[in-house]
C-alpha positions as CSV (number, residue, x, y, z in Angstrom):
1,M,130.0,89.3,130.5
2,Q,130.2,89.2,127.1
3,M,129.0,90.6,124.8
4,P,127.5,87.6,122.0
5,L,129.6,88.2,118.4
6,L,127.4,89.3,115.4
7,S,127.7,86.1,113.5
8,L,126.8,85.6,109.5
9,E,123.6,83.9,109.7
10,L,122.6,87.0,111.8
11,V,123.2,89.6,109.2
12,E,122.1,87.4,107.0
13,G,118.2,87.5,108.0
14,F,118.8,91.5,109.1
15,I,119.7,91.6,105.1
16,L,116.3,90.2,104.4
17,V,114.6,91.5,107.1
18,F,115.5,95.5,105.7
19,I,114.7,94.2,102.0
20,R,111.4,93.3,102.8
21,V,111.0,96.9,105.8
22,S,112.2,99.2,103.2
23,L,111.0,98.4,99.1
24,I,107.2,98.4,101.5
25,I,108.5,101.7,103.1
26,A,109.5,103.8,99.6
27,I,106.7,102.5,98.0
28,V,103.8,102.6,100.2
29,P,101.9,106.2,100.5
30,V,102.7,108.3,102.6
31,F,106.0,107.0,103.9
32,G,107.0,106.9,99.4
33,D,105.8,109.7,98.6
34,A,108.8,111.9,97.0
35,R,108.4,114.5,99.3
36,V,110.1,112.4,102.4
37,P,114.1,113.2,101.6
38,A,115.8,109.1,101.1
39,M,117.0,110.5,104.0
40,I,114.1,109.9,106.6
41,K,113.2,106.3,104.5
42,A,116.2,104.3,104.7
43,G,115.8,106.3,108.5
44,L,113.1,105.0,108.9
45,S,113.4,101.3,107.7
46,F,117.0,100.7,108.7
47,L,114.8,101.3,112.4
48,L,111.6,99.5,111.7
49,A,114.0,96.4,110.7
50,V,115.8,96.7,114.0
51,I,112.7,96.6,115.9
52,F,110.6,93.4,114.3
53,F,114.0,90.7,113.1
54,P,113.9,90.0,117.0
55,L,110.2,89.2,116.3
56,V,110.7,87.3,112.7
57,K,114.1,85.9,113.3
58,S,112.3,83.3,114.3
59,I,110.8,82.4,110.9
60,L,114.0,83.3,109.3
61,P,116.5,80.8,107.0
62,I,119.7,81.4,109.0
63,S,120.3,78.3,111.3
64,R,123.2,77.9,108.4
65,P,124.8,80.0,106.3
66,L,123.5,80.4,103.2
67,N,125.7,80.6,99.6
68,L,126.1,83.2,97.2
69,I,123.4,81.7,94.9
70,Q,120.5,81.3,98.2
71,L,121.4,84.8,99.3
72,L,120.3,86.8,95.8
73,M,117.2,84.2,95.5
74,L,116.4,85.5,98.5
75,I,116.9,88.7,98.2
76,V,115.2,88.9,94.7
77,G,112.3,87.0,97.1
78,E,112.4,89.6,99.3
79,I,112.4,92.4,96.7
80,F,109.4,90.8,95.4
81,V,107.3,90.5,98.5
82,G,107.5,94.2,100.1
83,A,106.8,95.3,95.8
84,V,104.1,93.5,96.3
85,I,102.2,95.0,99.6
86,G,103.1,98.3,98.5
87,F,101.8,97.9,95.1
88,A,98.5,97.1,96.8
89,A,98.6,100.6,98.4
90,R,99.3,102.3,95.8
91,L,95.9,100.8,93.4
92,V,93.3,102.4,95.9
93,F,95.5,106.1,95.5
94,A,95.4,105.5,91.7
95,G,91.5,105.3,91.1
96,I,91.7,107.9,93.3
97,Q,93.8,109.7,91.0
98,M,92.7,108.7,88.1
99,A,88.6,109.6,89.4
100,G,89.9,113.4,89.6
101,E,91.5,113.4,86.1
102,A,88.1,112.5,85.0
103,L,86.3,114.9,87.0
104,G,89.2,117.3,86.4
105,F,88.0,117.1,82.7
106,E,84.9,117.6,82.5
107,T,85.0,120.3,85.1
108,G,87.3,122.0,82.9
109,F,90.3,121.9,84.8
110,M,92.3,119.9,82.5
111,F,93.8,123.8,81.2
112,A,94.7,124.1,85.0
113,G,97.4,121.4,85.7
114,V,100.0,120.9,88.4
115,V,102.7,118.8,88.7
116,D,102.6,115.1,90.7
117,P,105.6,115.3,92.4
118,L,105.7,111.2,92.9
119,T,105.1,111.1,89.2
120,N,106.1,113.8,88.0
121,I,103.4,114.6,85.7
122,Q,101.1,116.3,84.7
123,V,97.7,116.3,86.5
124,T,94.6,118.1,87.0
125,V,93.5,120.4,90.6
126,I,91.0,118.0,91.1
127,S,93.1,115.0,90.5
128,E,95.8,116.2,93.3
129,F,93.1,117.4,95.8
130,L,91.4,114.0,96.3
131,Y,94.8,112.3,96.2
132,L,95.9,114.6,99.0
133,S,92.4,113.8,100.7
134,G,93.3,110.8,100.5
135,I,96.5,110.7,102.1
136,L,94.3,112.0,104.5
137,L,92.4,109.2,105.1
138,F,94.3,106.7,104.7
139,M,96.5,108.4,108.3
140,A,92.8,109.0,109.9
141,V,92.3,105.9,109.8
142,D,95.3,104.5,110.7
143,G,96.5,102.8,107.8
144,H,100.1,103.9,108.1
145,H,100.1,100.9,111.2
146,I,98.7,98.8,108.8
147,F,101.1,98.7,106.9
148,I,103.6,98.8,109.5
149,S,101.8,95.7,111.7
150,A,101.5,93.8,108.3
151,I,105.6,93.1,108.3
152,T,105.4,90.7,110.8
153,D,102.2,89.7,109.7
154,S,104.1,89.5,106.6
155,Y,106.1,86.7,108.0
156,A,103.8,84.4,109.5
157,V,101.9,84.7,106.3
158,L,105.2,83.7,104.2
159,P,109.0,83.1,105.4
160,P,111.0,84.0,102.0
161,E,111.9,80.4,101.8
162,R,108.0,80.1,100.5
163,I,108.0,82.3,97.7
164,C,106.6,81.2,94.4
165,V,104.0,83.0,91.6
166,S,102.0,81.2,91.3
167,A,99.0,81.4,89.0
168,P,95.8,82.3,91.3
169,F,98.3,85.2,92.5
170,V,99.1,86.7,89.4
171,Q,95.0,85.8,88.4
172,R,94.4,88.5,91.9
173,L,96.8,90.7,91.0
174,L,95.0,90.8,87.6
175,Q,91.8,91.7,89.5
176,L,93.0,94.3,91.9
177,S,94.5,96.1,89.0
178,G,91.6,96.5,87.2
179,A,89.9,97.3,90.5
180,I,91.4,100.5,89.4
181,F,88.6,101.2,87.1
182,M,85.7,101.0,89.8
183,I,87.6,103.2,92.4
184,A,87.4,105.6,89.7
185,V,84.1,105.3,88.7
186,K,82.4,105.2,92.3
187,I,84.3,107.8,93.4
188,S,83.1,110.2,89.9
189,A,79.9,108.7,88.7
190,P,77.8,110.6,91.2
191,V,79.4,114.5,90.2
192,L,80.0,112.8,86.1
193,A,76.1,112.0,85.9
194,V,75.6,115.5,87.1
195,L,77.7,117.5,84.1
196,V,76.7,115.0,81.9
197,F,72.9,115.9,82.4
198,L,74.4,119.9,82.1
199,N,75.8,118.9,78.6
200,I,72.7,117.6,77.5
201,G,70.9,120.0,78.2
202,M,73.4,122.9,77.7
203,G,72.6,121.2,73.6
204,M,69.5,121.0,73.5
205,I,69.8,125.3,74.5
206,A,72.2,125.3,71.5
207,R,69.8,123.6,68.9
208,A,66.4,125.6,70.0
209,V,68.9,129.6,70.9
210,P,71.8,129.2,67.8
211,Q,72.3,133.0,68.1
212,M,73.2,132.2,71.8
213,N,77.3,132.3,73.1
214,I,76.7,128.4,73.8
215,F,80.8,128.0,75.3
216,A,81.0,131.1,77.5
217,I,78.2,130.3,79.7
218,N,78.8,126.5,79.3
219,F,82.6,126.6,80.3
220,P,82.3,128.4,83.8
221,L,78.6,126.4,84.5
222,Q,80.5,123.9,83.8
223,I,83.3,125.2,87.3
224,G,80.9,126.0,89.0
225,I,78.3,123.2,89.4
226,G,81.1,120.9,89.5
227,L,82.7,122.4,92.7
228,V,78.7,122.8,94.3
229,F,78.9,119.2,93.3
230,I,82.9,118.0,94.0
231,G,81.4,118.9,98.1
232,L,78.5,117.6,98.1
233,A,79.9,114.4,96.7
234,A,82.4,113.9,99.8
235,P,80.8,111.7,102.4
236,V,80.5,109.3,99.2
237,F,84.7,109.9,98.4
238,V,85.2,109.6,102.0
239,K,83.1,106.9,102.8
240,I,84.0,104.9,99.5
241,A,87.9,105.6,100.7
242,K,87.7,104.8,103.6
243,H,85.8,101.0,102.7
244,L,89.2,100.3,100.5
245,F,91.7,101.5,103.6
246,L,90.0,99.5,105.4
247,N,90.2,96.0,103.5
248,L,94.0,97.0,102.3
249,E,95.2,94.9,104.9
250,G,92.8,92.0,104.1
251,E,93.5,92.0,100.4
252,V,97.7,92.2,101.2
253,T,97.3,89.2,102.9
254,V,95.4,87.1,100.6
255,L,97.9,88.0,97.9
256,L,100.5,87.3,100.2
257,K,98.2,83.5,101.3
258,L,97.9,83.3,97.0
259,M,102.0,84.2,96.6
260,G,102.9,80.7,99.3
261,M,100.8,78.2,97.5
262,Q,103.2,75.5,95.2
């Protein structure tokens, strides 16, 4: 019994699958975190490509050999699709980090910054705490499974030869980008409202009693009250983050459908 040899068409098809999978793995949170070694990302991408290739082989344009120009165009399209799918997840975490930055600024934790290994920039302790909490919630609601299953679903919705950057797709992507600020406001609003009223109250006390060193009192009070209300508002954060993570699959599907519109 002779083993079937790999044809040029099968190799080209596997390359297309591997590129889309590897871009998703490299960008999606948890998998694409800078703390994860590059060898693990590459190995996981290759393993998933091997698993998914037989499932999507019938959809791929591999019935005929492709010339170099056609192959390069398809590779660029696969890079773009993988980046868009990963970018949709990153937007949610960007909103969570922005909420943490706002809370860190208001509570006085701007002086206690840490370096985020993912972006290599300095962030507040509150921002890093919310980001890590978001990752735990992402895993708890099987967000990583959602994006693994989205790999096969993406080929059913958007085969390689149908990729097109349409105006509705760009508009939807801009709307999702603007949603970062809405996510940040929803998460941070309960605590920020309390801190604003605290600052107003301390300002009134400073006007009534000018001799009092209001800064020496306000700074530790703001930190203490901020931490207490961050803990009290934790159920709100969990509810909002869980809702966003569960809706990610639908948002990704909408983006892929819009990307396939001619």
